C-alpha positions in Angstrom: 5.7 26.3 10.1 5.0 25.4 13.7 1.4 26.8 13.5 0.7 24.9 10.3 1.9 21.6 11.9 0.0 22.2 15.1 -3.2 22.6 13.0 -3.1 18.9 12.4 -3.7 18.2 16.1 -6.5 20.8 16.4 -9.8 19.2 17.4 -11.6 21.5 15.1 -9.4 20.6 12.1 -11.2 19.8 8.9 -11.2 16.0 8.5 -11.4 16.5 4.7 -7.8 17.9 4.8 -5.8 15.5 7.1 -2.4 16.7 5.9 -0.3 19.7 5.3 2.7 19.9 3.1 5.7 22.0 2.1 7.2 22.2 -1.3 10.7 23.4 -2.2 10.0 25.0 -5.5 13.6 25.1 -6.8 14.1 21.3 -6.4 10.5 20.1 -6.7 10.6 18.1 -3.4 7.5 18.0 -1.3 7.1 16.8 2.3 3.6 16.0 3.4 2.7 15.5 7.1 -0.5 13.7 8.1 -2.4 13.9 11.4 -1.6 10.2 11.9 2.1 11.0 12.1 2.9 9.7 8.7 5.4 11.8 6.7 5.7 11.3 2.9 8.5 12.7 0.8 8.3 12.9 -3.0 10.0 14.6 -5.9 7.9 16.2 -8.6 8.6 15.1 -12.1 11.5 12.8 -11.3 11.8 9.0 -11.1 12.6 9.2 -7.3 10.5 6.7 -5.3 8.0 7.9 -2.7 9.5 7.8 0.8 7.6 7.4 4.1 8.4 7.5 7.8 6.4 7.8 11.0 7.3 10.8 13.1 6.2 13.3 15.7 5.8 17.1 15.6 9.5 17.7 16.3 10.7 15.4 13.5 8.3 16.9 11.0 9.4 20.4 11.9 13.1 19.5 11.6 12.6 17.9 8.2 10.4 20.8 7.0 13.2 23.2 8.0 15.8 21.1 6.2 13.6 21.1 3.1 13.0 24.8 3.3 16.8 25.3 3.3 17.0 23.2 0.1 19.4 20.7 1.7 18.0 17.6 -0.1 21.1 15.5 0.6 20.6 16.0 4.3 16.8 15.4 4.0 17.4 12.1 2.3 19.6 10.9 5.2 16.5 10.5 7.4 15.2 7.0 8.1 12.9 6.9 5.1 11.3 3.7 3.8 10.8 3.6 0.0 7.3 2.9 -1.2 6.6 1.2 -4.5 
């Protein structure tokens, strides 16, 4: 996970793919991380709102780890802003 997140800061990174993401298949939640520091959390096929926050590498790694563990209740406790 660290290497994938670090690829966002790589000067040789492909500008056509400015984000990386992790999906927890059992729950359908996806956390996308953009090179700008924007994090977006969304649930597939549910009525859950899109959530965003600004974060750094450490926050992204922590949230990805929580998502990988499937602890959605803990993940939702982060300082998300709902997007309409």
